[in-house]
C-alpha positions in Angstrom: 49.9 39.5 14.8 52.2 42.5 15.8 50.0 43.8 18.5 49.8 40.9 20.8 52.2 40.3 23.5 52.1 37.2 25.6 52.0 34.4 22.7 55.7 33.8 23.7 57.9 33.2 26.9 60.7 35.2 25.6 61.1 37.8 27.9 62.6 40.8 25.7 59.3 40.4 23.2 57.1 39.2 25.9 57.7 42.4 29.1 53.9 42.0 30.8 51.9 44.6 31.3 53.3 48.0 31.7 51.8 48.7 34.8 51.4 45.2 36.7 53.9 42.7 34.8 50.9 40.5 34.2 50.2 38.4 31.2 48.8 38.3 28.4 48.7 41.9 27.3 48.1 44.0 24.1 49.6 46.8 23.0 46.9 48.8 21.2 46.7 52.6 20.5 44.3 54.2 23.4 43.5 57.4 22.3 42.0 60.7 24.1 40.3 63.7 22.2 40.1 67.5 23.4 38.0 69.7 21.3 38.6 73.1 21.7 37.0 76.1 19.6 40.1 76.5 17.1 42.7 73.6 18.3 42.9 70.0 19.4 44.6 67.8 21.9 45.4 64.2 21.3 46.7 62.0 23.8 47.7 58.4 22.7 49.0 55.7 24.9 50.3 52.2 23.0 51.9 50.1 25.7 51.2 46.8 26.8 48.3 46.6 29.2 46.7 43.3 30.3 42.8 42.7 30.3 42.3 44.9 33.7 44.4 47.6 33.0 43.7 47.8 29.3 39.8 48.3 30.0 40.3 50.7 32.5 42.6 52.9 30.7 40.5 52.8 27.6 37.6 53.5 29.5 38.9 56.5 31.3 39.9 58.1 28.2 36.8 57.2 26.7 34.6 58.8 29.6 37.2 62.1 29.2 36.4 61.9 25.5 33.1 61.7 25.5 33.0 65.0 28.0 35.7 67.0 26.4 35.7 66.2 22.7 32.9 67.6 21.1 34.2 71.3 21.2 34.7 72.7 17.5 33.5 71.9 14.2 36.1 69.4 13.3 36.0 68.2 16.8 32.9 66.9 16.1 33.8 64.7 13.5 37.9 64.0 15.1 35.7 62.9 18.0 33.2 60.3 16.5 36.4 58.5 15.1 38.4 58.3 18.4 35.2 57.3 20.0 34.6 54.7 17.7 38.5 53.7 17.8 38.3 53.3 21.7 35.2 51.5 21.4 37.0 48.8 19.3 40.1 48.9 21.4 38.1 48.3 24.4 36.4 45.2 22.8 39.7 44.1 22.1 40.8 44.3 25.6 37.7 42.3 26.7 38.5 39.6 24.6 41.6 38.5 26.5 42.1 36.2 29.0 42.5 36.7 32.9 45.8 38.4 33.4 48.4 35.9 35.4 51.2 36.7 36.6 54.1 36.8 35.0 57.6 35.0 36.5 60.8 36.7 35.7 63.3 34.0 35.4 66.6 34.1 34.6 69.2 30.8 35.1 66.5 29.3 37.2 65.9 31.8 39.6 63.3 34.9 39.7 64.7 38.1 39.0 64.3 41.3 41.0 66.0 43.7 39.6 66.1 47.7 38.5 65.0 47.7 34.9 64.1 50.6 32.2 61.0 52.4 33.6 58.2 51.2 31.4 56.4 54.6 32.1 59.3 56.8 31.0 59.0 59.2 34.1 62.5 57.9 35.8 65.3 56.3 34.3 64.9 52.9 36.5 61.8 51.4 38.5 62.3 48.6 40.9 60.8 45.0 39.4 59.9 43.2 42.5 57.8 40.0 42.9 54.9 41.1 42.4 55.1 43.4 39.4 56.4 46.9 38.8 56.8 48.8 42.5 56.8 52.6 43.7 61.0 52.6 44.0 62.4 54.6 41.0 65.7 56.2 40.8 67.5 58.7 38.4 71.1 59.5 38.1 71.5 57.2 41.4 68.6 59.0 43.3 66.1 56.8 44.9 62.5 58.2 45.5 59.3 57.3 45.4 56.8 57.2 42.3 53.4 55.3 42.5 53.6 52.8 39.1 50.9 53.5 36.2 50.2 55.6 33.4 49.0 59.6 34.2 
């Protein structure tokens, strides 16, 4: 099952939730559709998320799609697909077990370190004992940015 993260203890293959670092996670395509009279706009997130953040993100995308997705003739059909797709994803996230804190371990000790920013807004983000923090760095300049998808 390629979309399931959390079936192994391998750190490379099991990074934990992109927002909180907890496991188990799933990387499922969450879609949002904005219909316009002539054009369409799509937003897609496909990152490993735990049950809590998967349900939260999918619900937020679904609410916006239900309000903004119906404008335009073709949008009616496209939006119906996106809504059904997100409902399936929401059900799959509800099926995950409760998230547990993941302990990153290297040589028998827990790791707190600068790692690549999973939200792709900066080069690095600090991974602390509680998960991803708001400390970020780009080109050696450290600043603050709340973790999570926008």
